[in-house]
LUMTOR-167187 format. One record per residue: residue in one letter; x negated, y negated, z of N, C-alpha, C in turn. Coordinates in nm, 3 decimals, always signed. Each point is the difference from the previous one (the first is absolute). Example, Ala and Ser with C-alpha at 12.3 -4.5 7.8 and 13.67 -1.06 7.14 Angstrom:
site type A; nX -1.319; nY +0.569; nZ +0.780; caX +0.089; caY -0.119; caZ +0.000; cX -0.090; cY -0.120; cZ +0.000 .
site type S; nX +0.035; nY -0.105; nZ -0.072; caX -0.082; caY -0.119; caZ +0.006; cX +0.077; cY -0.109; cZ +0.073 .
end
This chain:
site type M; nX +2.437; nY -4.533; nZ -9.791; caX -0.077; caY -0.089; caZ +0.003; cX -0.158; cY +0.013; cZ +0.045 .
site type V; nX -0.092; nY -0.023; nZ -0.044; caX -0.124; caY -0.007; caZ +0.079; cX +0.021; cY -0.106; cZ +0.039 .
site type G; nX -0.093; nY -0.112; nZ +0.126; caX -0.011; caY -0.083; caZ +0.023; cX +0.102; cY -0.029; cZ +0.101 .
site type A; nX -0.014; nY +0.038; nZ +0.178; caX +0.118; caY -0.127; caZ +0.040; cX -0.060; cY -0.122; cZ +0.066 .
site type G; nX -0.042; nY -0.051; nZ -0.135; caX -0.023; caY -0.190; caZ +0.095; cX +0.096; cY -0.038; cZ -0.119 .
site type H; nX -0.040; nY -0.156; nZ +0.087; caX +0.149; caY -0.074; caZ -0.079; cX +0.062; cY -0.026; cZ -0.099 .
site type A; nX -0.112; nY +0.120; nZ -0.147; caX +0.030; caY +0.029; caZ -0.110; cX +0.095; cY +0.071; cZ -0.030 .
site type G; nX -0.061; nY +0.086; nZ +0.064; caX +0.056; caY +0.173; caZ +0.010; cX +0.170; cY -0.031; cZ +0.085 .
site type T; nX -0.038; nY -0.060; nZ +0.121; caX +0.162; caY +0.031; caZ +0.115; cX +0.066; cY -0.086; cZ -0.141 .
site type E; nX +0.027; nY -0.133; nZ +0.009; caX +0.082; caY -0.114; caZ -0.108; cX +0.026; cY +0.095; cZ -0.155 .
site type L; nX -0.065; nY +0.100; nZ +0.007; caX +0.029; caY +0.003; caZ -0.195; cX +0.071; cY +0.134; cZ +0.087 .
site type M; nX -0.025; nY +0.068; nZ +0.109; caX +0.060; caY +0.096; caZ +0.000; cX +0.154; cY +0.008; cZ +0.051 .
site type A; nX +0.060; nY -0.197; nZ +0.073; caX +0.137; caY +0.022; caZ +0.084; cX -0.009; cY -0.069; cZ -0.146 .
site type A; nX +0.010; nY -0.033; nZ -0.105; caX +0.030; caY -0.076; caZ -0.068; cX +0.069; cY +0.116; cZ -0.129 .
site type L; nX -0.098; nY +0.108; nZ -0.023; caX +0.067; caY +0.129; caZ -0.049; cX +0.093; cY +0.016; cZ +0.039 .
site type E; nX +0.004; nY +0.057; nZ +0.138; caX +0.142; caY +0.044; caZ +0.081; cX +0.074; cY -0.015; cZ -0.042 .
site type E; nX +0.049; nY -0.167; nZ +0.017; caX +0.081; caY -0.096; caZ -0.015; cX +0.052; cY +0.044; cZ -0.098 .
site type L; nX -0.085; nY -0.022; nZ -0.095; caX +0.032; caY +0.008; caZ -0.158; cX +0.056; cY +0.172; cZ -0.065 .
site type T; nX -0.049; nY +0.068; nZ -0.013; caX +0.050; caY +0.164; caZ +0.051; cX +0.085; cY +0.033; cZ +0.058 .
site type R; nX +0.051; nY -0.011; nZ +0.194; caX +0.069; caY +0.041; caZ -0.014; cX +0.133; cY -0.113; cZ +0.080 .
site type G; nX -0.024; nY -0.096; nZ -0.132; caX +0.105; caY -0.118; caZ +0.054; cX +0.097; cY -0.040; cZ -0.161 .
site type I; nX -0.103; nY -0.054; nZ -0.073; caX +0.018; caY -0.052; caZ -0.118; cX +0.071; cY +0.097; cZ -0.096 .
site type L; nX -0.149; nY +0.114; nZ +0.008; caX +0.041; caY +0.096; caZ -0.107; cX +0.095; cY +0.113; cZ +0.038 .
site type L; nX +0.025; nY +0.057; nZ +0.102; caX +0.071; caY +0.090; caZ +0.051; cX +0.151; cY -0.082; cZ +0.002 .
site type R; nX -0.016; nY -0.149; nZ +0.011; caX +0.145; caY -0.038; caZ -0.015; cX +0.038; cY +0.004; cZ -0.179 .
site type H; nX -0.106; nY +0.004; nZ -0.059; caX +0.088; caY -0.071; caZ -0.184; cX -0.042; cY +0.141; cZ +0.006 .
site type Y; nX -0.097; nY +0.155; nZ -0.002; caX +0.010; caY +0.082; caZ -0.027; cX +0.066; cY +0.164; cZ +0.060 .
site type P; nX +0.074; nY -0.020; nZ +0.021; caX +0.051; caY +0.103; caZ +0.107; cX -0.048; cY +0.165; cZ -0.052 .
site type S; nX -0.050; nY -0.039; nZ -0.061; caX -0.021; caY +0.133; caZ -0.055; cX -0.135; cY +0.044; cZ +0.021 .
site type I; nX -0.084; nY -0.031; nZ +0.025; caX -0.104; caY -0.013; caZ +0.105; cX -0.021; cY +0.078; cZ +0.092 .
site type P; nX -0.019; nY +0.118; nZ +0.030; caX +0.029; caY +0.053; caZ +0.148; cX -0.106; cY -0.067; cZ +0.094 .
site type L; nX +0.064; nY -0.043; nZ +0.130; caX -0.124; caY -0.006; caZ +0.126; cX -0.105; cY +0.002; cZ +0.051 .
site type D; nX +0.068; nY +0.142; nZ -0.058; caX -0.151; caY +0.073; caZ +0.055; cX -0.104; cY +0.041; cZ -0.067 .
site type G; nX +0.014; nY -0.076; nZ -0.190; caX -0.085; caY +0.028; caZ -0.032; cX -0.093; cY -0.115; cZ +0.002 .
site type I; nX +0.019; nY -0.101; nZ +0.098; caX -0.086; caY -0.119; caZ -0.007; cX -0.099; cY +0.061; cZ +0.145 .
site type R; nX -0.129; nY -0.035; nZ -0.008; caX -0.078; caY +0.036; caZ +0.156; cX -0.039; cY -0.113; cZ -0.022 .
site type L; nX -0.071; nY -0.045; nZ +0.098; caX -0.086; caY -0.098; caZ -0.008; cX -0.042; cY -0.019; cZ +0.149 .
site type V; nX -0.166; nY +0.029; nZ -0.056; caX -0.102; caY -0.006; caZ +0.116; cX -0.125; cY -0.046; cZ -0.010 .
site type L; nX -0.017; nY -0.124; nZ +0.116; caX -0.116; caY -0.086; caZ +0.027; cX -0.084; cY +0.097; cZ +0.074 .
site type V; nX -0.125; nY -0.004; nZ -0.106; caX -0.127; caY +0.055; caZ +0.038; cX -0.078; cY -0.099; cZ +0.044 .
site type G; nX -0.062; nY +0.026; nZ +0.223; caX -0.129; caY -0.114; caZ -0.009; cX -0.033; cY +0.055; cZ +0.121 .
site type S; nX -0.112; nY -0.019; nZ +0.052; caX -0.042; caY -0.008; caZ +0.175; cX +0.133; cY -0.095; cZ +0.035 .
site type A; nX +0.003; nY -0.081; nZ -0.008; caX +0.101; caY -0.050; caZ +0.089; cX +0.136; cY -0.108; cZ -0.062 .
site type V; nX +0.145; nY -0.022; nZ +0.060; caX +0.022; caY -0.092; caZ -0.061; cX -0.050; cY -0.159; cZ +0.018 .
site type L; nX +0.001; nY -0.094; nZ -0.079; caX -0.043; caY -0.132; caZ -0.007; cX -0.120; cY +0.013; cZ +0.129 .
site type P; nX -0.145; nY +0.064; nZ -0.064; caX -0.130; caY -0.009; caZ +0.102; cX -0.027; cY -0.148; cZ +0.037 .
site type Q; nX +0.001; nY -0.116; nZ -0.086; caX -0.079; caY -0.094; caZ +0.053; cX +0.092; cY -0.100; cZ +0.018 .
site type T; nX +0.078; nY +0.064; nZ +0.072; caX +0.172; caY -0.068; caZ +0.055; cX -0.016; cY -0.002; cZ +0.168 .
site type A; nX +0.082; nY -0.066; nZ +0.050; caX +0.010; caY +0.004; caZ +0.147; cX +0.081; cY +0.120; cZ -0.009 .
site type T; nX -0.035; nY +0.074; nZ +0.168; caX +0.053; caY +0.113; caZ +0.020; cX +0.133; cY +0.003; cZ -0.015 .
site type N; nX +0.040; nY -0.066; nZ +0.095; caX +0.198; caY -0.041; caZ -0.040; cX +0.027; cY +0.007; cZ -0.088 .
site type L; nX -0.066; nY -0.091; nZ -0.105; caX +0.077; caY -0.017; caZ -0.150; cX +0.015; cY +0.177; cZ -0.044 .
site type A; nX -0.145; nY +0.011; nZ -0.005; caX -0.030; caY +0.102; caZ -0.050; cX +0.072; cY +0.134; cZ -0.018 .
site type Q; nX +0.082; nY -0.007; nZ +0.168; caX +0.050; caY +0.119; caZ +0.107; cX +0.150; cY -0.046; cZ -0.054 .
site type Y; nX +0.047; nY -0.109; nZ -0.027; caX +0.120; caY -0.031; caZ +0.012; cX +0.036; cY +0.036; cZ -0.216 .
site type T; nX -0.106; nY -0.040; nZ -0.060; caX +0.043; caY +0.049; caZ -0.156; cX -0.010; cY +0.151; cZ -0.007 .
site type K; nX -0.122; nY +0.017; nZ +0.066; caX +0.014; caY +0.187; caZ -0.005; cX +0.191; cY +0.076; cZ +0.049 .
site type E; nX +0.007; nY -0.048; nZ +0.099; caX +0.164; caY +0.041; caZ +0.080; cX +0.114; cY -0.035; cZ -0.141 .
site type R; nX -0.008; nY -0.062; nZ -0.069; caX +0.081; caY -0.083; caZ -0.114; cX +0.007; cY +0.033; cZ -0.139 .
site type L; nX -0.169; nY +0.083; nZ +0.009; caX -0.017; caY +0.078; caZ -0.072; cX +0.058; cY +0.120; cZ -0.038 .
site type L; nX -0.009; nY +0.074; nZ +0.121; caX +0.019; caY +0.155; caZ +0.020; cX +0.201; cY -0.026; cZ +0.027 .
site type S; nX +0.014; nY -0.137; nZ +0.042; caX +0.150; caY +0.010; caZ +0.017; cX +0.118; cY +0.005; cZ -0.154 .
site type R; nX -0.108; nY -0.065; nZ -0.098; caX +0.043; caY +0.016; caZ -0.112; cX +0.017; cY +0.160; cZ -0.073 .
site type G; nX -0.083; nY +0.082; nZ +0.031; caX -0.118; caY +0.127; caZ -0.087; cX -0.043; cY -0.024; cZ -0.033 .
site type I; nX -0.107; nY -0.063; nZ -0.022; caX -0.101; caY -0.044; caZ -0.037; cX -0.085; cY +0.095; cZ +0.061 .
site type E; nX -0.122; nY +0.088; nZ -0.018; caX -0.016; caY +0.146; caZ +0.037; cX -0.189; cY -0.073; cZ -0.005 .
site type L; nX -0.063; nY -0.007; nZ +0.145; caX -0.103; caY -0.050; caZ +0.042; cX -0.105; cY +0.142; cZ +0.030 .
site type E; nX -0.109; nY -0.015; nZ -0.054; caX -0.088; caY +0.120; caZ -0.021; cX -0.139; cY -0.076; cZ +0.011 .
site type R; nX -0.049; nY +0.043; nZ +0.173; caX -0.161; caY -0.047; caZ -0.013; cX -0.092; cY +0.095; cZ +0.010 .
site type A; nX -0.077; nY -0.004; nZ -0.162; caX -0.066; caY +0.054; caZ -0.019; cX -0.041; cY -0.089; cZ -0.108 .
site type R; nX -0.127; nY +0.066; nZ -0.069; caX -0.077; caY -0.086; caZ -0.102; cX +0.032; cY +0.109; cZ -0.150 .
site type A; nX +0.004; nY -0.106; nZ -0.092; caX +0.063; caY +0.058; caZ -0.110; cX -0.178; cY +0.069; cZ -0.069 .
site type A; nX -0.001; nY +0.096; nZ -0.060; caX -0.110; caY +0.060; caZ -0.043; cX +0.009; cY -0.021; cZ -0.177 .
site type K; nX +0.103; nY +0.078; nZ -0.023; caX -0.016; caY -0.015; caZ -0.200; cX +0.148; cY -0.048; cZ -0.030 .
site type V; nX +0.012; nY -0.058; nZ -0.113; caX +0.133; caY -0.008; caZ -0.075; cX -0.021; cY +0.071; cZ -0.107 .
site type S; nX +0.122; nY +0.081; nZ -0.001; caX +0.049; caY +0.064; caZ -0.184; cX +0.122; cY -0.028; cZ -0.049 .
site type A; nX +0.042; nY +0.069; nZ -0.092; caX +0.103; caY -0.012; caZ -0.058; cX +0.070; cY +0.056; cZ +0.062 .
site type D; nX -0.006; nY +0.084; nZ +0.095; caX +0.108; caY +0.087; caZ +0.075; cX -0.031; cY -0.058; cZ +0.141 .
site type G; nX -0.030; nY -0.107; nZ +0.041; caX +0.012; caY -0.066; caZ +0.163; cX -0.090; cY -0.088; cZ +0.042 .
site type L; nX -0.038; nY +0.070; nZ +0.125; caX -0.104; caY -0.063; caZ +0.059; cX -0.055; cY +0.039; cZ +0.103 .
site type A; nX -0.153; nY +0.089; nZ +0.025; caX -0.049; caY +0.025; caZ +0.049; cX -0.033; cY -0.045; cZ +0.129 .
site type L; nX +0.037; nY +0.051; nZ +0.124; caX -0.063; caY -0.025; caZ +0.113; cX -0.137; cY +0.059; cZ +0.089 .
site type Q; nX -0.058; nY -0.122; nZ +0.033; caX -0.162; caY +0.078; caZ +0.039; cX +0.065; cY +0.102; cZ +0.110 .
site type D; nX +0.087; nY +0.058; nZ +0.062; caX +0.016; caY +0.073; caZ +0.056; cX +0.082; cY +0.146; cZ +0.001 .
site type G; nX +0.027; nY -0.008; nZ -0.180; caX -0.010; caY +0.101; caZ -0.081; cX +0.158; cY -0.020; cZ -0.013 .
site type R; nX +0.104; nY -0.053; nZ +0.070; caX +0.101; caY -0.043; caZ -0.075; cX -0.036; cY +0.022; cZ -0.117 .
site type F; nX +0.176; nY -0.010; nZ -0.025; caX -0.049; caY -0.110; caZ -0.159; cX +0.222; cY -0.002; cZ -0.003 .
site type I; nX +0.013; nY -0.177; nZ -0.093; caX +0.099; caY +0.000; caZ -0.040; cX +0.061; cY -0.041; cZ -0.104 .
site type E; nX +0.092; nY +0.118; nZ -0.032; caX +0.008; caY -0.028; caZ -0.147; cX +0.090; cY -0.129; cZ -0.034 .
site type S; nX -0.036; nY -0.014; nZ -0.131; caX +0.073; caY -0.172; caZ -0.018; cX -0.018; cY -0.005; cZ -0.173 .
site type H; nX +0.063; nY -0.051; nZ -0.060; caX -0.014; caY -0.076; caZ -0.088; cX -0.038; cY -0.133; cZ -0.034 .
site type C; nX -0.014; nY -0.025; nZ +0.132; caX -0.051; caY -0.205; caZ -0.048; cX -0.067; cY -0.003; cZ +0.186 .
site type V; nX -0.119; nY -0.046; nZ -0.039; caX -0.085; caY +0.018; caZ +0.101; cX -0.084; cY -0.145; cZ -0.033 .
site type I; nX +0.031; nY -0.112; nZ +0.092; caX -0.022; caY -0.142; caZ +0.036; cX -0.087; cY +0.008; cZ +0.076 .
site type W; nX -0.150; nY -0.096; nZ -0.105; caX -0.114; caY +0.010; caZ +0.158; cX -0.007; cY -0.155; cZ +0.004 .
site type T; nX +0.010; nY -0.020; nZ +0.173; caX -0.031; caY -0.163; caZ +0.007; cX -0.124; cY -0.026; cZ +0.096 .
site type A; nX -0.049; nY +0.205; nZ +0.051; caX -0.093; caY -0.038; caZ +0.122; cX -0.096; cY -0.146; cZ -0.007 .
site type G; nX -0.095; nY -0.014; nZ +0.092; caX -0.128; caY -0.124; caZ -0.044; cX -0.093; cY +0.100; cZ -0.083 .
site type N; nX -0.038; nY -0.081; nZ -0.055; caX -0.075; caY -0.023; caZ -0.090; cX -0.147; cY -0.063; cZ +0.026 .
site type R; nX -0.087; nY -0.034; nZ -0.069; caX -0.140; caY +0.008; caZ +0.036; cX -0.032; cY -0.151; cZ -0.106 .
site type V; nX -0.097; nY -0.083; nZ +0.104; caX +0.010; caY -0.088; caZ -0.149; cX -0.056; cY +0.031; cZ -0.139 .
site type S; nX +0.057; nY -0.087; nZ -0.097; caX -0.024; caY +0.053; caZ -0.109; cX -0.132; cY -0.012; cZ -0.050 .
site type P; nX -0.070; nY +0.075; nZ -0.103; caX -0.124; caY +0.048; caZ -0.007; cX -0.055; cY -0.152; cZ -0.105 .
site type V; nX +0.105; nY -0.030; nZ -0.074; caX -0.038; caY -0.167; caZ -0.095; cX -0.050; cY -0.090; cZ +0.155 .
site type V; nX +0.115; nY -0.005; nZ +0.136; caX +0.038; caY -0.123; caZ +0.042; cX -0.161; cY +0.059; cZ +0.063 .
site type A; nX -0.002; nY +0.103; nZ -0.002; caX -0.164; caY +0.028; caZ +0.107; cX -0.136; cY -0.036; cZ -0.045 .
site type D; nX +0.037; nY -0.054; nZ -0.126; caX -0.190; caY -0.026; caZ -0.084; cX +0.002; cY -0.160; cZ +0.003 .
site type L; nX +0.147; nY -0.040; nZ +0.033; caX +0.003; caY -0.169; caZ -0.035; cX -0.090; cY -0.064; cZ +0.135 .
site type P; nX -0.053; nY -0.048; nZ -0.078; caX -0.115; caY -0.136; caZ +0.113; cX +0.092; cY -0.109; cZ +0.082 .
site type L; nX +0.084; nY +0.058; nZ +0.045; caX +0.109; caY -0.081; caZ +0.054; cX -0.034; cY -0.016; cZ +0.178 .
site type P; nX +0.032; nY -0.078; nZ +0.070; caX +0.032; caY +0.069; caZ +0.166; cX +0.084; cY +0.106; cZ +0.029 .
site type K; nX -0.065; nY +0.068; nZ +0.067; caX +0.103; caY +0.170; caZ +0.079; cX -0.034; cY -0.048; cZ +0.142 .
site type A; nX +0.106; nY +0.082; nZ +0.000; caX +0.011; caY +0.066; caZ +0.172; cX -0.073; cY +0.097; cZ +0.004 .
site type K; nX -0.006; nY +0.093; nZ +0.147; caX -0.129; caY +0.115; caZ -0.017; cX +0.077; cY +0.091; cZ -0.042 .
site type D; nX +0.104; nY -0.003; nZ -0.029; caX +0.058; caY +0.157; caZ -0.095; cX +0.050; cY -0.039; cZ -0.131 .
site type G; nX -0.130; nY -0.086; nZ -0.072; caX +0.025; caY -0.082; caZ -0.090; cX +0.093; cY -0.044; cZ -0.097 .
site type R; nX +0.131; nY -0.035; nZ +0.091; caX +0.111; caY -0.085; caZ -0.089; cX -0.038; cY -0.154; cZ +0.027 .
site type L; nX +0.075; nY -0.032; nZ -0.118; caX -0.073; caY -0.152; caZ -0.015; cX +0.075; cY -0.095; cZ +0.094 .
site type L; nX -0.085; nY -0.092; nZ +0.038; caX +0.073; caY -0.117; caZ +0.095; cX +0.096; cY -0.121; cZ -0.039 .
site type V; nX +0.054; nY +0.038; nZ -0.006; caX +0.166; caY -0.067; caZ -0.018; cX +0.031; cY -0.149; cZ +0.090 .
site type N; nX +0.053; nY -0.106; nZ -0.045; caX +0.006; caY -0.089; caZ +0.094; cX +0.161; cY +0.058; cZ +0.065 .
site type E; nX +0.100; nY -0.132; nZ +0.001; caX +0.134; caY +0.041; caZ +0.066; cX +0.089; cY -0.010; cZ -0.159 .
site type F; nX -0.077; nY -0.075; nZ -0.122; caX +0.106; caY +0.018; caZ -0.162; cX -0.079; cY +0.140; cZ +0.005 .
site type F; nX -0.056; nY +0.081; nZ +0.018; caX -0.116; caY +0.168; caZ -0.040; cX -0.075; cY -0.059; cZ -0.142 .
site type E; nX -0.041; nY -0.106; nZ +0.019; caX -0.069; caY -0.063; caZ -0.119; cX -0.155; cY +0.053; cZ +0.094 .
site type V; nX -0.120; nY +0.057; nZ -0.055; caX -0.052; caY +0.050; caZ +0.018; cX -0.119; cY -0.168; cZ +0.092 .
site type Q; nX -0.014; nY +0.021; nZ +0.082; caX -0.126; caY -0.106; caZ +0.074; cX -0.084; cY -0.036; cZ -0.080 .
site type G; nX -0.023; nY -0.146; nZ -0.051; caX -0.071; caY -0.061; caZ -0.007; cX -0.045; cY +0.025; cZ -0.219 .
site type V; nX +0.141; nY +0.090; nZ -0.074; caX +0.037; caY +0.012; caZ -0.064; cX +0.103; cY -0.108; cZ -0.063 .
site type R; nX +0.029; nY -0.037; nZ -0.084; caX +0.089; caY -0.118; caZ -0.048; cX +0.064; cY +0.084; cZ -0.144 .
site type D; nX +0.131; nY +0.055; nZ +0.025; caX +0.084; caY +0.053; caZ -0.085; cX -0.018; cY +0.192; cZ +0.050 .
site type V; nX -0.077; nY +0.036; nZ +0.065; caX -0.018; caY +0.136; caZ -0.022; cX +0.127; cY +0.054; cZ +0.079 .
site type Y; nX +0.064; nY +0.090; nZ +0.019; caX +0.087; caY +0.061; caZ +0.116; cX -0.032; cY +0.144; cZ +0.039 .
site type A; nX +0.023; nY +0.049; nZ +0.075; caX -0.039; caY +0.141; caZ +0.080; cX +0.131; cY -0.002; cZ +0.098 .
site type L; nX +0.102; nY +0.138; nZ -0.056; caX +0.112; caY +0.043; caZ +0.094; cX -0.030; cY +0.159; cZ +0.040 .
site type G; nX +0.076; nY +0.033; nZ +0.086; caX +0.013; caY +0.153; caZ +0.030; cX -0.117; cY +0.046; cZ +0.067 .
site type D; nX -0.065; nY +0.129; nZ -0.106; caX -0.126; caY +0.066; caZ +0.115; cX -0.147; cY -0.066; cZ -0.036 .
site type N; nX +0.052; nY -0.082; nZ -0.092; caX -0.161; caY -0.115; caZ -0.048; cX +0.030; cY -0.121; cZ +0.118 .
site type A; nX +0.078; nY -0.025; nZ +0.013; caX +0.012; caY -0.110; caZ +0.096; cX +0.004; cY +0.018; cZ +0.197 .
site type A; nX -0.124; nY -0.091; nZ +0.029; caX -0.035; caY -0.047; caZ +0.143; cX +0.073; cY -0.180; cZ +0.024 .
site type Q; nX +0.126; nY +0.021; nZ +0.107; caX +0.008; caY -0.136; caZ +0.001; cX -0.019; cY -0.029; cZ +0.164 .
site type P; nX -0.052; nY -0.097; nZ -0.007; caX -0.058; caY -0.067; caZ +0.155; cX +0.134; cY -0.003; cZ +0.106 .
site type G; nX +0.041; nY +0.030; nZ +0.135; caX +0.073; caY -0.070; caZ +0.050; cX +0.078; cY +0.126; cZ +0.109 .
site type D; nX -0.031; nY +0.113; nZ -0.050; caX +0.041; caY +0.141; caZ +0.108; cX -0.117; cY -0.034; cZ +0.112 .
site type Q; nX +0.137; nY -0.011; nZ +0.103; caX -0.117; caY -0.029; caZ +0.131; cX -0.069; cY +0.161; cZ +0.040 .
site type A; nX +0.061; nY +0.135; nZ -0.122; caX -0.058; caY +0.098; caZ +0.031; cX -0.124; cY +0.083; cZ -0.049 .
site type G; nX +0.033; nY -0.123; nZ -0.061; caX -0.160; caY +0.004; caZ -0.079; cX +0.029; cY +0.056; cZ -0.149 .
site type R; nX +0.132; nY +0.007; nZ -0.012; caX +0.081; caY +0.048; caZ -0.207; cX +0.127; cY -0.037; cZ -0.040 .
site type L; nX +0.020; nY -0.004; nZ -0.061; caX +0.153; caY +0.003; caZ -0.020; cX +0.012; cY +0.098; cZ -0.100 .
site type P; nX +0.177; nY +0.041; nZ -0.012; caX -0.048; caY +0.134; caZ -0.078; cX +0.067; cY -0.054; cZ -0.173 .
site type R; nX -0.061; nY +0.079; nZ -0.083; caX -0.018; caY +0.009; caZ -0.122; cX +0.142; cY +0.007; cZ -0.085 .
site type V; nX +0.060; nY -0.128; nZ +0.008; caX +0.125; caY +0.010; caZ -0.015; cX +0.044; cY -0.079; cZ -0.130 .
site type V; nX -0.003; nY +0.016; nZ -0.155; caX +0.057; caY -0.041; caZ -0.083; cX +0.150; cY -0.049; cZ -0.021 .
site type G; nX +0.066; nY -0.073; nZ +0.058; caX +0.131; caY -0.036; caZ -0.032; cX +0.001; cY -0.174; cZ -0.111 .
site type V; nX +0.149; nY +0.045; nZ -0.006; caX +0.056; caY -0.167; caZ -0.079; cX -0.088; cY -0.119; cZ +0.092 .
site type E; nX +0.002; nY -0.036; nZ +0.096; caX -0.078; caY -0.083; caZ +0.090; cX -0.137; cY -0.043; cZ -0.074 .
site type N; nX -0.089; nY +0.126; nZ -0.007; caX -0.107; caY -0.030; caZ -0.055; cX -0.018; cY -0.065; cZ -0.184 .
site type G; nX +0.134; nY +0.066; nZ -0.027; caX -0.020; caY -0.069; caZ -0.201; cX +0.038; cY -0.068; cZ +0.032 .
site type V; nX +0.114; nY -0.127; nZ +0.072; caX -0.014; caY -0.118; caZ +0.003; cX -0.116; cY -0.019; cZ +0.004 .
site type H; nX -0.078; nY -0.014; nZ +0.073; caX -0.165; caY -0.070; caZ +0.017; cX -0.053; cY +0.045; cZ -0.083 .
site type A; nX -0.009; nY +0.084; nZ -0.071; caX -0.055; caY +0.040; caZ -0.118; cX +0.018; cY -0.139; cZ -0.108 .
site type E; nX +0.146; nY -0.041; nZ -0.014; caX +0.052; caY -0.092; caZ -0.074; cX +0.004; cY -0.112; cZ +0.021 .
site type A; nX -0.087; nY -0.009; nZ +0.106; caX -0.012; caY -0.170; caZ +0.077; cX -0.087; cY -0.095; cZ -0.041 .
site type P; nX -0.098; nY +0.019; nZ -0.056; caX -0.102; caY -0.094; caZ -0.108; cX +0.065; cY -0.057; cZ -0.117 .
site type H; nX +0.123; nY +0.088; nZ -0.056; caX -0.019; caY -0.013; caZ -0.181; cX +0.166; cY -0.181; cZ +0.094 .
site type P; nX +0.007; nY -0.071; nZ -0.138; caX +0.076; caY -0.064; caZ +0.013; cX +0.090; cY -0.019; cZ +0.030 .
site type G; nX +0.100; nY -0.070; nZ +0.096; caX +0.195; caY +0.039; caZ +0.061; cX -0.040; cY +0.054; cZ +0.070 .
site type F; nX -0.135; nY +0.065; nZ +0.097; caX +0.018; caY +0.057; caZ +0.117; cX -0.119; cY -0.063; cZ +0.079 .
site type A; nX +0.064; nY +0.018; nZ +0.160; caX -0.029; caY -0.043; caZ +0.092; cX -0.127; cY +0.125; cZ +0.079 .
site type P; nX -0.074; nY -0.024; nZ +0.025; caX -0.097; caY +0.079; caZ +0.062; cX +0.114; cY +0.006; cZ +0.173 .
site type A; nX -0.002; nY +0.143; nZ +0.063; caX +0.065; caY +0.038; caZ +0.114; cX -0.111; cY +0.101; cZ +0.066 .
site type G; nX -0.026; nY -0.021; nZ +0.142; caX -0.068; caY +0.121; caZ +0.008; cX +0.073; cY +0.099; cZ +0.093 .
site type G; nX -0.073; nY +0.105; nZ -0.013; caX +0.097; caY +0.142; caZ +0.097; cX -0.092; cY +0.108; cZ +0.046 .
site type T; nX +0.080; nY +0.097; nZ +0.078; caX -0.087; caY +0.083; caZ +0.017; cX +0.006; cY +0.160; cZ -0.080 .
site type G; nX +0.061; nY +0.007; nZ -0.073; caX +0.052; caY +0.102; caZ -0.120; cX +0.059; cY +0.105; cZ +0.058 .
site type L; nX +0.010; nY +0.004; nZ +0.135; caX +0.143; caY +0.060; caZ +0.058; cX +0.127; cY +0.034; cZ -0.048 .
site type D; nX +0.025; nY +0.073; nZ -0.040; caX +0.131; caY +0.016; caZ -0.094; cX +0.130; cY +0.022; cZ +0.119 .
site type R; nX +0.085; nY -0.044; nZ +0.030; caX +0.117; caY +0.085; caZ +0.070; cX +0.080; cY +0.038; cZ -0.027 .
site type G; nX +0.024; nY +0.068; nZ -0.144; caX +0.119; caY +0.119; caZ -0.065; cX -0.020; cY +0.125; cZ +0.065 .
site type V; nX -0.092; nY +0.032; nZ +0.068; caX -0.031; caY +0.096; caZ +0.079; cX +0.130; cY +0.047; cZ +0.133 .
site type V; nX -0.026; nY -0.155; nZ +0.035; caX +0.149; caY +0.055; caZ +0.136; cX +0.111; cY -0.025; cZ -0.055 .
site type L; nX -0.015; nY -0.141; nZ -0.135; caX +0.128; caY -0.009; caZ -0.010; cX +0.076; cY +0.120; cZ -0.083 .
site type R; nX -0.073; nY +0.087; nZ -0.100; caX +0.046; caY +0.109; caZ +0.008; cX +0.035; cY +0.120; cZ +0.087 .
site type A; nX -0.100; nY -0.046; nZ +0.094; caX +0.042; caY +0.161; caZ +0.137; cX +0.102; cY -0.056; cZ +0.024 .
site type R; nX +0.040; nY -0.128; nZ +0.072; caX +0.147; caY -0.063; caZ +0.090; cX +0.060; cY +0.048; cZ -0.134 .
site type R; nX +0.041; nY +0.003; nZ -0.138; caX +0.072; caY +0.014; caZ -0.092; cX +0.080; cY -0.157; cZ -0.006 .
site type V; nX -0.099; nY -0.068; nZ -0.019; caX -0.001; caY -0.162; caZ -0.007; cX -0.029; cY -0.057; cZ -0.077 .
site type R; nX +0.121; nY -0.030; nZ -0.117; caX -0.039; caY -0.032; caZ -0.151; cX -0.080; cY -0.169; cZ -0.016 .
site type A; nX -0.070; nY +0.019; nZ -0.068; caX -0.115; caY -0.167; caZ -0.059; cX +0.101; cY -0.092; cZ +0.017 .
site type D; nX +0.132; nY +0.055; nZ -0.070; caX +0.039; caY -0.148; caZ -0.027; cX +0.103; cY -0.026; cZ +0.099 .
site type G; nX -0.011; nY +0.061; nZ +0.124; caX +0.093; caY -0.044; caZ +0.188; cX +0.106; cY +0.083; cZ -0.032 .
site type G; nX +0.064; nY +0.095; nZ -0.102; caX +0.056; caY +0.050; caZ -0.023; cX +0.050; cY +0.148; cZ +0.086 .
end
């Protein structure tokens, strides 16, 4: 998994839970040593409070997930080449690393932050433009005291995108998905 931000960390925790929990239980013929989970990134949850990031890192390591503090150089059919020259063999590389604003979005004549992301309100609607929404790497939401919120797209954001449709009431939010912490602690979303 390339990218140790919110999306990559949450997806890695979910994959570990799926592969080493559910799949191995139902498919005992799969060799445990045939499953290698590696999270590649400069830091785990770099845009999160240090204590939460450290806790999450420790939990991932305790669950057998390898952490590689490196940058990806190239993805191929055989795996992932790192910029430091190492190579991780893999039949599946998932890319969740940060991205830049879409070139299509960059060319739109809409209000933007300094980095080119569209300015959105608490409902993820582009500021001053009705019924136009932006999420993820294309959105800059106000209110972060540090000057910028993580660009996380989660279930909460989908609720906001549906809000103006008949039968849905708008509800504000930050876009911060709690799934990373829930999965890192092995707490199911349904409370079980």
